[in-house]
N, C-alpha and C positions, 0 to 999 in steps of 0.2 A: 570420660567413660568410653571404652572401646565398643565396637559394634556388637560383639558377642555378649558383653555385659548389658548393653542396652536392650538387646533382644530378650535376655533372661529377666531383666527388670520389668519390662513391659508384659511378659508372660504372667508375672505374679499379680499384676494389677490391671490387666487388660479387660476392657468391657466385652471383648470378644469371647471371653471364657464362658462356656455354657455349663449346664448342670452336670454333663458327663465328666467324671474324674479321669485325669490322665496320670499315668505313672510318672512322678517327678524325675526319677532316675533316667527313664527313657527320654523325657522331655529335655533334660539337660544334655544328653548325648546328641540329640537332634540339633540343639542349638550350637554346640561345639563343632559338629560335623558339617552343618549346612549353612552357617552364617557366612563363610567365605563364598558360597554360591551366589549370594546377593550381589556382591561386587563383580563377580564374573559375568552375571547376566546383565548388570547395569553397564559394564564396560562394552559388551557386545552391542547393546542397543545404542549406546552413545556414539558408536562409529557411524551410525546412519542418522544422527540427529544434528540440527543446527547448533552452532557454537553457543548460542544464548541459553540453551537448555542445560541446566546443571545436573551433572552425574550424581552429585550428593543428594539432590531432590529424588532422583530415581532410587538411590540406595535407601533413603528414608522410607519411601513407599514399599520398597522390597522387604524391609524389616516387618512392616505390617503384614505383608503377604505371607512371610514365613511364620509369623505368630499365628496367623489365621490357619495355615496348613497344619501346624502342630496341634492346635486346638480342635480342628475338625477331622483330622485323620483318624480313621478307625482301624486299630490294629488287627481286628478280626478279619478285615478284607485282605484278600491276596493281591494287593496292589503295592508296587514299589513306591516307598515314600519319596524318593528323589524325584520321580516323575510327577507326583502330585504336588510337591513343594515347588518345582519349576513352574508348573501351571499357575499356582497361587502367587508366587513372586513376580513373574513376568506380567500376570494379569493385573496386579496391583500397580506396577509401573506403567502399564498401558492406560489404566484408569487415570492415573496422574497426568499422562500426556493428553488424554481426551479432555480432561478438565481445563487444560491450558488452551485448547483449541489452537494447537501450534502449527497446523498445516494450513497455509493461506488458501483461499478458494481458487486463486490463480494457479497454484501448484497442482491442486486436484484436477483442474481443467486441463492443464498440460499433460498430466499423467494419463487421463482418459484419452487424450489425442494420440499419445504414443501407443497406448494399448490397442486402440482401434486400428492404428496404422499396421501394427504387427499382425493383428487378426485378419485384416483385409488382404494383406500380401500373402499370408499363409493360405488363405482361401483361394486366391487366384493362382498362386504358384504350385500349390499342392505339397508344400514343404515349409518348414520354419524359415522365416525371412532373415537375411543377414542385415547387419547394421547399416551397411552401405545402401542397401535397397530401401530400408525404411527412411534413411536420411534423404534419398533422392525423392521418394514419394512426398515427403514433408517439405521439399525444396530447401534443404539445409546442407551446408558443408558438413562433412563427417565430424570435424572438430566441434562445430556448433551443436551437432546432434548429440555427441558424447556429453557436452555441457548440459544439454537439456535433460539427458538421462540422469546426470548427477543432481540436477535440481529436483527431480521427481523421485529420487530413491527413497526418501523418507516416507512416501505413501505406502511402501511395502511393509511398514510396521503395523499393518491392520491385523488385529487378532482374530483368531477363529471365532471368538464370541461375536464379532461384528457381522459374521455371516449366519450366526445362529439367532433366530428371532424367538426369544422366550417371552412368555406371557408374564405380566406383573405378578410378583409373589412366587413365581416358580423357582426351583433350585438353580444355583449358578452352574455354568457349564462344567467347571472342574469337579463339582460334587456329582453331577450326572455321570461323568466319565469314571469317577471313583466308585460310584455305587449304582449298579444297573437297576436296583430295585426302585430307584427314583425315576427311571425312564418310563414314559408311557409308550405305547406302540408307535405313536406318530413321531416322538422324539427319537426313538431307536432307529426308525427308517430314515429320518432326516440326517442323523449323525452318520449312519452307514452310507448314505448317498454322498455326503460331503467328503468322507474318506475316499470314496470311489472317484469322485471328481478330481480330488487332489492327486491321487495315484495316477490316474489317466493323463492328467495335465503334465505331471513330471515325466512320465514315460514318453510323451510326445515332444519333449524338449530335445534340441540338438545334443549330441553326445557330450560335448565339452561342458554344456550348461548342466546336464544331468550329473556329470561327475563332480562339478563344482557344488551342486546342492548336496550331494552325498558327503563330500569332504567337509563342507562348511556346517551343515545342519546335523548330520548323523554322526560323523567322526568328531565334530566340534572343534575343527582346526580354525585358526585365525585366517584372515584374508592373505596375509603374508605367507603363512605356511602352505595354504592351498596353492598360491602362486608358485612356490618353490616346487611342489610336486607336479604341477601342470606345465611348468616351464614358462609362466607368464609373469609380468610385473604385478605388483599389488594393485596398481591403478587399473590395469587391464582386467584383473579379476573382479574389481569393483564394477567395471563396465559390464562384464559378462553377467554378474549377479543382478545388476539392474535390468538387463534384458530378460533374464529368466523370470524375475519378478513381474515384469510387464506382461509376459505371456500367462503366467499363473493368475495374476489379478484379473485379467480379462476372462479367463475360464470361470473364476469364482463370481464375477459380476454377471456373466451370462447365466450361470446357475441360479443366482439370486433373482434375476429377472424372470426366469422360467417359473420360479416358485410364486411370484407375484401375479402371474397370468392365469 
């Protein structure tokens, strides 16, 4: 059975189906149009995953995410279905990864070490630190520092939900973004603040990292395509991406600590 047939089959008997009726013709169009999105998202995530993580497991989780999106999407809301489906598909894949506890504690520790080094240098220099400067602070040769960046790149797959502290039984983040009526005033302020933190953090990136983020995440180019536009090798683009993620993660961690205080 191919992926599209599997999604359609699950829709007809899925326990996710609620009492709200969905137009079967619309449902089928969504399956045909967005089933390929599952493999696309899985392949982009897989680029930053260890080799022992199966892309097929991600795809299986993504199928559940698409089913969930189709069942929960409200046609009366003026929200793009593709955006909502991407949230659901990627969220289901990240839930699968969280269940595997696939990031060793040692890698998380190294990631925090690198993030803190970037932040410390930016504070003392008054500008974003270069890789050579961070390597020197950590007492590493540049080649060893890039290897360290490569080891910690998987930590950047932390979802927005991990920075959103929801109470037990409250709506999922994609549903809150989809339907503003589900937001209480505190949630609305929190989401607005997160958006502002991310925007400011991206604006503070060096120009080449800011361009990379735009091409890779907004234009949805591959690392190779991004490298061709920027005039760098795919390996160098991966390094720049890891640097940018270190800077952004630190800002989000800083924001999370402020909320806890």
